[in-house]
Structure formats: C-alpha cells, structure tokens
py3Dmol code that shows the C-alpha trace and the ligand (Angstrom):
import py3Dmol

protein = """\
ATOM      1  CA  UNK A   1      10.164 149.361  68.083  1.00  0.00           C
ATOM      2  CA  UNK A   2      11.514 147.860  71.383  1.00  0.00           C
ATOM      3  CA  UNK A   3      10.939 144.259  72.463  1.00  0.00           C
ATOM      4  CA  UNK A   4       8.427 145.279  75.131  1.00  0.00           C
ATOM      5  CA  UNK A   5       6.185 146.980  72.732  1.00  0.00           C
ATOM      6  CA  UNK A   6       6.273 144.495  69.874  1.00  0.00           C
ATOM      7  CA  UNK A   7       3.693 142.068  71.340  1.00  0.00           C
ATOM      8  CA  UNK A   8       0.034 142.536  70.541  1.00  0.00           C
ATOM      9  CA  UNK A   9      -2.980 140.345  70.626  1.00  0.00           C
ATOM     10  CA  UNK A  10      -6.270 141.406  69.007  1.00  0.00           C
ATOM     11  CA  UNK A  11      -9.526 139.482  68.570  1.00  0.00           C
ATOM     12  CA  UNK A  12     -11.534 140.699  65.517  1.00  0.00           C
ATOM     13  CA  UNK A  13     -15.255 140.136  65.505  1.00  0.00           C
ATOM     14  CA  UNK A  14     -17.069 141.070  62.339  1.00  0.00           C
ATOM     15  CA  UNK A  15     -20.498 141.532  60.822  1.00  0.00           C
ATOM     16  CA  UNK A  16     -22.577 140.718  63.853  1.00  0.00           C
ATOM     17  CA  UNK A  17     -25.786 142.056  62.238  1.00  0.00           C
ATOM     18  CA  UNK A  18     -27.754 142.141  65.480  1.00  0.00           C
ATOM     19  CA  UNK A  19     -31.523 142.118  64.915  1.00  0.00           C
ATOM     20  CA  UNK A  20     -32.734 141.885  68.547  1.00  0.00           C
ATOM     21  CA  UNK A  21     -36.195 143.194  68.055  1.00  0.00           C
ATOM     22  CA  UNK A  22     -37.550 140.466  65.782  1.00  0.00           C
ATOM     23  CA  UNK A  23     -37.788 136.859  66.880  1.00  0.00           C
ATOM     24  CA  UNK A  24     -37.361 135.042  63.665  1.00  0.00           C
ATOM     25  CA  UNK A  25     -35.352 131.758  63.596  1.00  0.00           C
ATOM     26  CA  UNK A  26     -32.484 133.304  61.703  1.00  0.00           C
ATOM     27  CA  UNK A  27     -32.251 136.298  64.039  1.00  0.00           C
ATOM     28  CA  UNK A  28     -32.236 134.104  67.125  1.00  0.00           C
ATOM     29  CA  UNK A  29     -29.380 132.226  65.559  1.00  0.00           C
ATOM     30  CA  UNK A  30     -27.577 135.491  64.851  1.00  0.00           C
ATOM     31  CA  UNK A  31     -27.775 136.380  68.501  1.00  0.00           C
ATOM     32  CA  UNK A  32     -26.897 132.913  69.682  1.00  0.00           C
ATOM     33  CA  UNK A  33     -23.903 132.905  67.294  1.00  0.00           C
ATOM     34  CA  UNK A  34     -22.807 136.304  68.628  1.00  0.00           C
ATOM     35  CA  UNK A  35     -22.997 135.090  72.277  1.00  0.00           C
ATOM     36  CA  UNK A  36     -21.008 131.970  71.366  1.00  0.00           C
ATOM     37  CA  UNK A  37     -18.242 134.067  69.852  1.00  0.00           C
ATOM     38  CA  UNK A  38     -18.220 136.545  72.782  1.00  0.00           C
ATOM     39  CA  UNK A  39     -17.868 133.614  75.195  1.00  0.00           C
ATOM     40  CA  UNK A  40     -14.991 132.121  73.166  1.00  0.00           C
ATOM     41  CA  UNK A  41     -13.157 135.431  72.756  1.00  0.00           C
ATOM     42  CA  UNK A  42     -13.703 136.176  76.452  1.00  0.00           C
ATOM     43  CA  UNK A  43     -11.531 133.127  77.431  1.00  0.00           C
ATOM     44  CA  UNK A  44      -8.555 134.491  75.425  1.00  0.00           C
ATOM     45  CA  UNK A  45      -5.795 136.664  76.631  1.00  0.00           C
ATOM     46  CA  UNK A  46      -6.230 139.774  74.399  1.00  0.00           C
ATOM     47  CA  UNK A  47      -5.168 143.375  74.441  1.00  0.00           C
ATOM     48  CA  UNK A  48      -8.144 144.531  72.436  1.00  0.00           C
ATOM     49  CA  UNK A  49     -11.307 143.218  70.733  1.00  0.00           C
ATOM     50  CA  UNK A  50     -12.284 145.041  67.519  1.00  0.00           C
ATOM     51  CA  UNK A  51     -15.765 144.908  66.136  1.00  0.00           C
ATOM     52  CA  UNK A  52     -15.291 145.523  62.439  1.00  0.00           C
ATOM     53  CA  UNK A  53     -18.664 146.886  61.402  1.00  0.00           C
ATOM     54  CA  UNK A  54     -22.193 145.881  60.535  1.00  0.00           C
ATOM     55  CA  UNK A  55     -22.844 145.753  64.219  1.00  0.00           C
ATOM     56  CA  UNK A  56     -26.601 145.897  63.732  1.00  0.00           C
ATOM     57  CA  UNK A  57     -28.716 144.943  60.822  1.00  0.00           C
ATOM     58  CA  UNK A  58     -31.548 147.492  60.512  1.00  0.00           C
ATOM     59  CA  UNK A  59     -30.366 150.805  61.951  1.00  0.00           C
ATOM     60  CA  UNK A  60     -32.630 150.273  64.989  1.00  0.00           C
ATOM     61  CA  UNK A  61     -31.815 151.752  68.421  1.00  0.00           C
ATOM     62  CA  UNK A  62     -32.904 148.571  70.168  1.00  0.00           C
ATOM     63  CA  UNK A  63     -30.343 146.540  68.207  1.00  0.00           C
ATOM     64  CA  UNK A  64     -27.482 148.743  69.335  1.00  0.00           C
ATOM     65  CA  UNK A  65     -28.775 148.487  72.878  1.00  0.00           C
ATOM     66  CA  UNK A  66     -28.558 144.675  72.611  1.00  0.00           C
ATOM     67  CA  UNK A  67     -25.173 144.918  70.911  1.00  0.00           C
ATOM     68  CA  UNK A  68     -23.605 147.107  73.584  1.00  0.00           C
ATOM     69  CA  UNK A  69     -25.159 145.065  76.390  1.00  0.00           C
ATOM     70  CA  UNK A  70     -23.707 141.868  75.039  1.00  0.00           C
ATOM     71  CA  UNK A  71     -20.213 143.221  74.565  1.00  0.00           C
ATOM     72  CA  UNK A  72     -20.127 144.392  78.158  1.00  0.00           C
ATOM     73  CA  UNK A  73     -19.666 140.706  79.020  1.00  0.00           C
ATOM     74  CA  UNK A  74     -16.287 140.783  77.376  1.00  0.00           C
ATOM     75  CA  UNK A  75     -14.572 142.569  80.233  1.00  0.00           C
ATOM     76  CA  UNK A  76     -11.738 143.448  77.861  1.00  0.00           C
ATOM     77  CA  UNK A  77     -10.796 146.640  76.040  1.00  0.00           C
ATOM     78  CA  UNK A  78     -12.846 146.853  72.905  1.00  0.00           C
ATOM     79  CA  UNK A  79     -13.549 149.342  70.050  1.00  0.00           C
ATOM     80  CA  UNK A  80     -15.505 149.311  66.921  1.00  0.00           C
ATOM     81  CA  UNK A  81     -15.954 150.737  63.395  1.00  0.00           C
ATOM     82  CA  UNK A  82     -19.116 151.002  61.416  1.00  0.00           C
ATOM     83  CA  UNK A  83     -20.262 149.203  58.330  1.00  0.00           C
ATOM     84  CA  UNK A  84     -22.743 149.847  55.574  1.00  0.00           C
ATOM     85  CA  UNK A  85     -25.624 148.520  57.754  1.00  0.00           C
ATOM     86  CA  UNK A  86     -24.758 150.883  60.581  1.00  0.00           C
ATOM     87  CA  UNK A  87     -25.927 154.385  61.510  1.00  0.00           C
ATOM     88  CA  UNK A  88     -23.275 156.480  63.152  1.00  0.00           C
ATOM     89  CA  UNK A  89     -25.725 158.808  64.857  1.00  0.00           C
ATOM     90  CA  UNK A  90     -27.509 155.836  66.524  1.00  0.00           C
ATOM     91  CA  UNK A  91     -24.134 154.374  67.542  1.00  0.00           C
ATOM     92  CA  UNK A  92     -23.148 157.771  68.987  1.00  0.00           C
ATOM     93  CA  UNK A  93     -26.421 157.844  70.930  1.00  0.00           C
ATOM     94  CA  UNK A  94     -26.184 154.344  72.230  1.00  0.00           C
ATOM     95  CA  UNK A  95     -22.447 153.815  72.781  1.00  0.00           C
ATOM     96  CA  UNK A  96     -21.565 153.493  76.488  1.00  0.00           C
ATOM     97  CA  UNK A  97     -18.224 155.226  75.777  1.00  0.00           C
ATOM     98  CA  UNK A  98     -18.254 158.623  74.147  1.00  0.00           C
ATOM     99  CA  UNK A  99     -17.329 158.588  70.418  1.00  0.00           C
ATOM    100  CA  UNK A 100     -16.224 161.488  68.333  1.00  0.00           C
ATOM    101  CA  UNK A 101     -17.700 161.765  64.799  1.00  0.00           C
ATOM    102  CA  UNK A 102     -16.002 163.991  62.279  1.00  0.00           C
ATOM    103  CA  UNK A 103     -18.341 165.162  59.508  1.00  0.00           C
ATOM    104  CA  UNK A 104     -20.590 162.270  60.595  1.00  0.00           C
ATOM    105  CA  UNK A 105     -17.843 159.675  60.236  1.00  0.00           C
ATOM    106  CA  UNK A 106     -16.127 157.557  62.783  1.00  0.00           C
ATOM    107  CA  UNK A 107     -12.377 157.352  62.182  1.00  0.00           C
ATOM    108  CA  UNK A 108      -9.514 157.435  64.720  1.00  0.00           C
ATOM    109  CA  UNK A 109      -6.111 156.202  65.790  1.00  0.00           C
ATOM    110  CA  UNK A 110      -5.462 154.270  68.949  1.00  0.00           C
ATOM    111  CA  UNK A 111      -2.210 153.008  70.413  1.00  0.00           C
ATOM    112  CA  UNK A 112      -2.084 149.601  72.094  1.00  0.00           C
ATOM    113  CA  UNK A 113       1.254 148.389  73.383  1.00  0.00           C
ATOM    114  CA  UNK A 114       2.808 151.187  71.412  1.00  0.00           C
ATOM    115  CA  UNK A 115       1.233 149.773  68.141  1.00  0.00           C
ATOM    116  CA  UNK A 116      -0.504 152.492  66.108  1.00  0.00           C
ATOM    117  CA  UNK A 117      -3.897 151.135  65.057  1.00  0.00           C
ATOM    118  CA  UNK A 118      -5.971 153.060  62.526  1.00  0.00           C
ATOM    119  CA  UNK A 119      -9.767 152.726  62.185  1.00  0.00           C
ATOM    120  CA  UNK A 120     -11.437 154.108  59.093  1.00  0.00           C
ATOM    121  CA  UNK A 121     -15.092 154.591  58.191  1.00  0.00           C
ATOM    122  CA  UNK A 122     -16.374 153.013  54.942  1.00  0.00           C
ATOM    123  CA  UNK A 123     -19.983 152.848  56.077  1.00  0.00           C
ATOM    124  CA  UNK A 124     -21.072 155.077  53.099  1.00  0.00           C
ATOM    125  CA  UNK A 125     -19.579 152.561  50.605  1.00  0.00           C
ATOM    126  CA  UNK A 126     -16.424 154.730  50.083  1.00  0.00           C
ATOM    127  CA  UNK A 127     -13.408 155.706  52.151  1.00  0.00           C
ATOM    128  CA  UNK A 128     -13.425 159.458  51.863  1.00  0.00           C
ATOM    129  CA  UNK A 129     -10.378 161.412  50.738  1.00  0.00           C
ATOM    130  CA  UNK A 130     -10.136 163.329  54.009  1.00  0.00           C
ATOM    131  CA  UNK A 131      -9.685 160.090  55.876  1.00  0.00           C
ATOM    132  CA  UNK A 132      -7.101 158.829  53.452  1.00  0.00           C
ATOM    133  CA  UNK A 133      -5.117 162.110  53.711  1.00  0.00           C
ATOM    134  CA  UNK A 134      -5.394 162.016  57.481  1.00  0.00           C
ATOM    135  CA  UNK A 135      -4.163 158.480  57.706  1.00  0.00           C
ATOM    136  CA  UNK A 136      -1.189 159.249  55.374  1.00  0.00           C
ATOM    137  CA  UNK A 137      -0.207 162.160  57.589  1.00  0.00           C
ATOM    138  CA  UNK A 138      -0.607 160.261  60.891  1.00  0.00           C
ATOM    139  CA  UNK A 139       1.097 157.104  59.583  1.00  0.00           C
ATOM    140  CA  UNK A 140       4.142 159.168  58.584  1.00  0.00           C
ATOM    141  CA  UNK A 141       4.607 160.267  62.176  1.00  0.00           C
ATOM    142  CA  UNK A 142       5.075 156.621  63.218  1.00  0.00           C
ATOM    143  CA  UNK A 143       8.523 155.029  63.125  1.00  0.00           C
ATOM    144  CA  UNK A 144       7.263 151.437  63.084  1.00  0.00           C
ATOM    145  CA  UNK A 145       4.595 149.453  61.362  1.00  0.00           C
ATOM    146  CA  UNK A 146       0.926 150.705  61.510  1.00  0.00           C
ATOM    147  CA  UNK A 147      -2.130 148.519  61.297  1.00  0.00           C
ATOM    148  CA  UNK A 148      -5.476 149.375  59.613  1.00  0.00           C
ATOM    149  CA  UNK A 149      -9.021 148.189  60.349  1.00  0.00           C
ATOM    150  CA  UNK A 150     -11.791 149.176  57.996  1.00  0.00           C
ATOM    151  CA  UNK A 151     -15.225 147.468  57.261  1.00  0.00           C
ATOM    152  CA  UNK A 152     -14.843 147.051  53.446  1.00  0.00           C
ATOM    153  CA  UNK A 153     -11.951 145.306  51.796  1.00  0.00           C
ATOM    154  CA  UNK A 154     -10.061 148.097  49.963  1.00  0.00           C
ATOM    155  CA  UNK A 155      -9.629 145.934  46.879  1.00  0.00           C
ATOM    156  CA  UNK A 156     -11.453 143.240  45.020  1.00  0.00           C
ATOM    157  CA  UNK A 157     -10.969 139.810  46.684  1.00  0.00           C
ATOM    158  CA  UNK A 158     -11.995 137.215  44.194  1.00  0.00           C
ATOM    159  CA  UNK A 159     -15.342 136.767  45.876  1.00  0.00           C
ATOM    160  CA  UNK A 160     -17.746 136.497  42.974  1.00  0.00           C
ATOM    161  CA  UNK A 161     -20.892 137.670  44.684  1.00  0.00           C
ATOM    162  CA  UNK A 162     -19.529 140.332  46.923  1.00  0.00           C
ATOM    163  CA  UNK A 163     -17.006 141.831  44.390  1.00  0.00           C
ATOM    164  CA  UNK A 164     -19.813 142.163  41.860  1.00  0.00           C
ATOM    165  CA  UNK A 165     -22.481 143.518  44.139  1.00  0.00           C
ATOM    166  CA  UNK A 166     -21.045 145.060  47.334  1.00  0.00           C
ATOM    167  CA  UNK A 167     -17.418 146.048  46.700  1.00  0.00           C
ATOM    168  CA  UNK A 168     -16.008 149.370  47.993  1.00  0.00           C
ATOM    169  CA  UNK A 169     -17.027 152.120  45.408  1.00  0.00           C
ATOM    170  CA  UNK A 170     -13.687 154.022  45.244  1.00  0.00           C
ATOM    171  CA  UNK A 171     -11.211 151.121  45.147  1.00  0.00           C
ATOM    172  CA  UNK A 172      -8.625 152.682  42.867  1.00  0.00           C
ATOM    173  CA  UNK A 173      -8.325 155.921  44.840  1.00  0.00           C
ATOM    174  CA  UNK A 174      -8.059 153.913  48.122  1.00  0.00           C
ATOM    175  CA  UNK A 175      -5.489 151.457  46.749  1.00  0.00           C
ATOM    176  CA  UNK A 176      -3.375 154.390  45.468  1.00  0.00           C
ATOM    177  CA  UNK A 177      -3.511 156.158  48.796  1.00  0.00           C
ATOM    178  CA  UNK A 178      -2.760 152.988  50.847  1.00  0.00           C
ATOM    179  CA  UNK A 179       0.142 152.082  48.665  1.00  0.00           C
ATOM    180  CA  UNK A 180       1.747 155.367  49.568  1.00  0.00           C
ATOM    181  CA  UNK A 181       1.753 154.410  53.237  1.00  0.00           C
ATOM    182  CA  UNK A 182       5.015 152.481  53.381  1.00  0.00           C
ATOM    183  CA  UNK A 183       4.775 151.389  57.011  1.00  0.00           C
ATOM    184  CA  UNK A 184       1.300 149.749  56.403  1.00  0.00           C
ATOM    185  CA  UNK A 185       1.555 146.014  55.778  1.00  0.00           C
ATOM    186  CA  UNK A 186      -1.602 144.528  57.045  1.00  0.00           C
ATOM    187  CA  UNK A 187      -5.228 145.571  56.630  1.00  0.00           C
ATOM    188  CA  UNK A 188      -8.064 143.716  58.555  1.00  0.00           C
ATOM    189  CA  UNK A 189     -11.568 143.995  57.170  1.00  0.00           C
ATOM    190  CA  UNK A 190     -14.884 142.258  57.253  1.00  0.00           C
ATOM    191  CA  UNK A 191     -18.049 142.860  55.034  1.00  0.00           C
ATOM    192  CA  UNK A 192     -17.503 139.854  52.736  1.00  0.00           C
ATOM    193  CA  UNK A 193     -18.774 137.215  55.223  1.00  0.00           C
ATOM    194  CA  UNK A 194     -15.809 134.976  54.250  1.00  0.00           C
ATOM    195  CA  UNK A 195     -12.291 134.152  55.371  1.00  0.00           C
ATOM    196  CA  UNK A 196      -9.909 135.476  52.771  1.00  0.00           C
ATOM    197  CA  UNK A 197      -6.314 136.651  52.464  1.00  0.00           C
ATOM    198  CA  UNK A 198      -5.633 138.997  49.474  1.00  0.00           C
ATOM    199  CA  UNK A 199      -2.315 140.273  48.204  1.00  0.00           C
ATOM    200  CA  UNK A 200      -2.949 144.024  47.475  1.00  0.00           C
ATOM    201  CA  UNK A 201       0.563 144.604  46.030  1.00  0.00           C
ATOM    202  CA  UNK A 202       3.375 146.824  47.457  1.00  0.00           C
ATOM    203  CA  UNK A 203       3.789 144.359  50.236  1.00  0.00           C
ATOM    204  CA  UNK A 204       0.373 144.948  51.613  1.00  0.00           C
ATOM    205  CA  UNK A 205      -2.012 142.134  52.507  1.00  0.00           C
ATOM    206  CA  UNK A 206      -5.798 142.339  53.250  1.00  0.00           C
ATOM    207  CA  UNK A 207      -7.168 139.824  55.769  1.00  0.00           C
ATOM    208  CA  UNK A 208     -10.932 139.360  55.468  1.00  0.00           C
ATOM    209  CA  UNK A 209     -12.704 138.107  58.611  1.00  0.00           C
ATOM    210  CA  UNK A 210     -15.713 135.911  58.385  1.00  0.00           C
ATOM    211  CA  UNK A 211     -19.061 136.998  60.039  1.00  0.00           C
ATOM    212  CA  UNK A 212     -20.549 135.823  63.326  1.00  0.00           C
ATOM    213  CA  UNK A 213     -23.899 135.717  61.513  1.00  0.00           C
ATOM    214  CA  UNK A 214     -23.289 133.403  58.476  1.00  0.00           C
ATOM    215  CA  UNK A 215     -20.734 132.916  55.722  1.00  0.00           C
ATOM    216  CA  UNK A 216     -21.202 133.537  52.022  1.00  0.00           C
ATOM    217  CA  UNK A 217     -19.839 131.235  49.270  1.00  0.00           C
ATOM    218  CA  UNK A 218     -17.141 133.178  47.327  1.00  0.00           C
ATOM    219  CA  UNK A 219     -17.445 130.847  44.254  1.00  0.00           C
ATOM    220  CA  UNK A 220     -21.016 131.801  43.242  1.00  0.00           C
ATOM    221  CA  UNK A 221     -22.288 134.785  41.422  1.00  0.00           C
ATOM    222  CA  UNK A 222     -25.485 134.708  43.366  1.00  0.00           C
ATOM    223  CA  UNK A 223     -25.978 135.199  47.101  1.00  0.00           C
ATOM    224  CA  UNK A 224     -25.337 131.751  48.580  1.00  0.00           C
ATOM    225  CA  UNK A 225     -24.900 130.954  52.266  1.00  0.00           C
ATOM    226  CA  UNK A 226     -22.093 128.473  52.704  1.00  0.00           C
ATOM    227  CA  UNK A 227     -22.345 128.054  56.496  1.00  0.00           C
ATOM    228  CA  UNK A 228     -24.013 129.269  59.707  1.00  0.00           C
ATOM    229  CA  UNK A 229     -20.990 128.631  61.773  1.00  0.00           C
ATOM    230  CA  UNK A 230     -19.860 131.787  63.467  1.00  0.00           C
ATOM    231  CA  UNK A 231     -16.221 132.781  63.484  1.00  0.00           C
ATOM    232  CA  UNK A 232     -13.724 135.366  64.594  1.00  0.00           C
ATOM    233  CA  UNK A 233     -10.167 136.230  63.770  1.00  0.00           C
ATOM    234  CA  UNK A 234      -7.161 136.068  66.128  1.00  0.00           C
ATOM    235  CA  UNK A 235      -4.418 138.625  65.292  1.00  0.00           C
ATOM    236  CA  UNK A 236      -1.092 138.198  67.028  1.00  0.00           C
ATOM    237  CA  UNK A 237       2.180 140.171  66.736  1.00  0.00           C
ATOM    238  CA  UNK A 238       5.200 138.602  68.387  1.00  0.00           C
ATOM    239  CA  UNK A 239       8.566 140.326  67.991  1.00  0.00           C
ATOM    240  CA  UNK A 240       6.929 142.348  65.261  1.00  0.00           C
ATOM    241  CA  UNK A 241       5.838 139.333  63.216  1.00  0.00           C
ATOM    242  CA  UNK A 242       2.200 138.719  62.397  1.00  0.00           C
ATOM    243  CA  UNK A 243       0.299 135.418  62.809  1.00  0.00           C
ATOM    244  CA  UNK A 244      -3.383 135.350  62.348  1.00  0.00           C
ATOM    245  CA  UNK A 245      -5.910 132.551  62.497  1.00  0.00           C
ATOM    246  CA  UNK A 246      -9.644 132.341  62.099  1.00  0.00           C
ATOM    247  CA  UNK A 247     -11.596 130.343  64.728  1.00  0.00           C
ATOM    248  CA  UNK A 248     -14.851 128.759  63.528  1.00  0.00           C
ATOM    249  CA  UNK A 249     -17.164 127.675  66.352  1.00  0.00           C
TER     250      UNK A 249
END
"""
ligand_1 = """\
1
LIG
Fe -21.061 145.069 55.328
"""
view = py3Dmol.view(width=600, height=400)
view.addModel(protein, "pdb")
view.setStyle({"model": 0}, {"cartoon": {"style": "trace"}})
view.addModel(ligand_1, "xyz")
view.setStyle({"model": 1}, {"stick": {}})
view.zoomTo()
view.show()
C-alpha cells in the first residue's frame, strides 16, 4: 500500500436508537445526544462517518426519517450498517441513497483512500455463513489490510450483562471464519453500549464503540446504565498504523 493511500480518518457513531415519535424525557435526551455528537463529528476532518447499527429504536418509519434528516447535517461521506433494533426494509424505504439488500441483508465493501472496508449485517443476531464466505473471498483479493465494521462484537467481551443476554449467537463460527482472514487486524463494533478493546486472538482486535444514547455498566449482571454521556469513536490510520480514541461529550 503506497504512502498516499495509507491515510484514513473515520468517525464511528453507534447505537443512536432514535425514537423521534414519542416525547418522553429519555427520548428527548437521545435526540439531543445524537445532535451533540453530529455537531462534534461535523467539526472534524474525516473521510467517512460510519453509523454502526441500532439506528432507530422501534422499527418505525418516522424514526428513520428523523435519523436520515439529522445525518444530512454532517455534509461528509457517510454509510451505515443495521443492528438488532433495525428493520432493513424500512431502511431501504427511507434511505436517501439507494441501498442494495441481498437476501434481506445489508452487507457490502467500500474503498476509501484505497482502504478496503467491509460492512456485515448481524441484525438477526448472527452473521450468516454466506456473508462470512463472501468476506473471506473478497478480503483475499486485497493485498493490504482490510477493516471490518459490524454491529455485534464477534466474540465475548467481558461485559457481564451484554455477554450473558445479548451476545452474537454464532460466535464460534464467526471467530473461526474471521481468524482465517489473515489481512484483517481490526474490527469495529457497537451494540454493547460501552467502550471496550478486546483481543480476539490471531492478531485481531475488536474495538467496541459506546452509544450516543447511554452507556451500560460492564461490571453488573443486570442492566445498569452507567452514564448518559454520548460518545463516538475516532479511527485514524497514518502510514498504515491505527490509532483510535473515544470522545465522550
Ligand atoms: Fe444492538
């Protein structure tokens, strides 16, 4: 990979859980938090903004309308994946850019500054075999490092509540498949509403982004909100080396 192409700056915004229709205090805060994050991310020099799933809370058309209207303010390239709260058909209906579902799933590859970025769909609670096979095949075509975004962490993370109640359902298959992709080093996920960094073995690291809605305490067995501070993740590759930092607002 040449010098020119090795620079990449991505902002990752996760688990926005928009609930625009209902005006309850927590929902107002969810929207306000989201707007705060958008305004912060907007100020940064970025090649791409990735929304890593759970865009809307209740599979409601109105919420996707609110979501897509708000992200228009970014005025930067953006893309998204879906999470377990999302509905791909509604997203397809409301997205201002055409999206292409394959068997109802939203997975694709996109090149930014020559970096191959992969986006997989775990919205059903699993990452399907056809996606894993597709990614293996596509990643093999790439000479340099590839990067993966997916909503669910592909492994357990040491988050007591989320690991026990909301983990990806086919972890062992997924870990096996990802370990075979030798040019994959970093996997960026959301879903756990926590900032985490997990060693997945074979030189692969999972970076969990916090939510813009609220954060969950990883040290409790029960659902326990640790903070309502919204956050987003900065991902930066310079000369091929990754640095990443979570910004809490
Ligand atoms: Fe989720």
